[in-house]
N, C-alpha and C positions, 0 to 999 in steps of 0.2 A: 317740755322736759318730762312731764308726767307721762305723756304718751310714749316717750322713748323707753322709760323704765317698764312700762306695761308690755311693750313689745319684747324686751329682754326677758321678762318673767315668763311670758307665753312661750318663747323659744326654749327657755331652760326646762319648762314643764314638758314641752314636746320632746326634747332630747331625752329627758328622764324616762318618759313613757316608751320611747323608742328602744332604749336600753333594756328596760324591763321586759318588753315584748320579745326581744331577741334572746334574752336569757331564759324566758319561759319555754321557748321552743327548743327543747333538747334533742340531740341526735342519739338514737338508741342503738345499742349493740344487739347482736343476736342473743337469744336466751342461752345461758350456760348452766350446767349442773353445779350448784353451790348452795351452801347454807346461807340463808338470808342475813342473819345477824353477823356472820363472819364477813360477808361481802360489804355490809354497811360499815363495819369497822375499818375494812381495808380502803373503802372509798374515802372515809374521813381522813385516814393517815396519808394517802397519796395526794389528796386535794391540798392538804396542808404543806406537802413538800413542794407542790407547784405554786401555791399561793400562801406565802408565809405570814401574811398580815392577819390571817385568821378568818373566822366566819362572822356573818352578819347575824347578831343574836335575835333580831326582830323577825327574820325570815327563815332561819335555819330550824329544821325540826329533825333532830337526829333519830328519834324513835321511828319516824316514817322514812328514814333514809333520804332526806331532802336537805341538801347543803347549798347555801349561798355564801360566797366570800365577799369581803369588802374590797375596795379598790386596792390593787397592788401597782406600785409605780416603778418605772424604769427611767432613771434620770440620765439625761445627756446634755452637753453644753451646746450641741449643734441644733440648728433650727429644724423643727418637726421630728426630732429623734427622741424626744421625751414622750413616753406613752404611759397609759394606765390600762389595766385590764381587771376584769372580775369574772367569776365563774359560777355556774349553777350545775351541781351534780346530783343525780337522783338514782336511787336503787329501787327497783320494783320487783316484787315477788309475783311471778307469772304462774305459779302452781307446779305440781309434779316435781318438786325439788329443784326447780330452776328459777333463776333470776336474770334480769337484764339491767344494764347500766346505761344511763344517758348523761350527756354533758353538753353544755353550751358555754362558750367563752366570748365575751364582748371586749373589744379593744377600741381605745380612742387615742388621738394624737393631739399634742399641745401645739397650737398655732400661734403662740406668742413669740414673735421674732425678736423682741427686745430682751426678754429674759426667758429663754427656752428651758432653763434648768430650775426655775423657781415654781414649785407646784402651786403655791398660794396665788400666783398671778397667771396661772395657766388659762388658756382658752381652749377648751376641749372640743374637738371637731372630728369628723370622719368616723362616726360610730359604725363599726362593722363587726361581723362575726369572725372570730379567729378559729376557723374549722380545723386547721392543722394542730393547734394546741389542744383543742377539745378532743380530737381523735387520739392524740398521744396520751392524754389524761385517761381516757377510757381504756386504752391498751395497757397502761401501767396498772390500772385497777384490776383488770382481768388476767394479767400475766400468769398468776398462779393456777388458773383454771384451765390453761391450755393442755390439751391431751396430745402429748408428743412422745415419740419413741424412736430409737435409733433405726437407721435403714438396715435392710438385710445385708448389704455389703459391709457396713460397719460391724454388724454382729459377727459376720464370717471372719473378718480380719482380727477381731478381738476375742474370739472364742477361746475358752480355757481347755477344752477337750480336743484331742487330736482327731481330725476328720479322716475317715476310712474310705470315703467316696468323693468323687469330684465335686467341686463347689458349684452349686446350681447357678449362682449369679455369673460365673464365668462361662458356663455352658450356654446360658441363654443369650450371650452376646452375639453368637453366630447362628442362632436357630432360624432366622429369616433368610439366610443366605444359602443358596443351593450351589455348592462348589462343583457338582457333577454336571451341571447344565451349562453349556456354552452360552455366552451373551449374544443377544441379537445384534448382528452387525449394523442394522438400521438405527440402533440406539447409541452406537459408539461413533463419535465424530472423529474425523481424521486429525491426527496430531502432527500434521506436516509442519516442519520448522519454519517454513516460509510464511504460510498463512496463519500459523498459530492455532490451528484447529477451527478457524472461522470459515464459514461458507463464503465462497467467492461470489 
């Protein structure tokens, strides 16, 4: 009996180490121009929107832009549909007025078939990285730094001053087409209604 509990303890410790290792390995975004303090605050806000249970006070260091959440649970009454996940988000100052954001999310599944919706009796298995949620979290943090502007076509359609010359975006549509030159007959297939233009 003593050996059984020893095996369980070792397995639990191994699972915990595996989770921490996956959380430590964050996936980084490309550097963006932003104020470091403002990005740290946005990272804090958006992480709490994704993981509402809050941060792990023992691991989180807000001054360094390093956030670890506690486990967040998604409860379901069906087998293996109850899950839990936690995240690690980090903001790093790379210099020259630029920062980058990294995130890692780890997810586990409850393998208790008898009581799949009771967290206290859960058997957490299948520890894996949730790359999709991590990428979505990073994008949500960086959304205000995106450099976007309307297309030239949109600008032309919504301009307030009347144009006195032809629209360049309409002129450019046919600039690669030479209407004065006849097509090469070798490039045009027969449109015979019987063959359907296919070679016999």
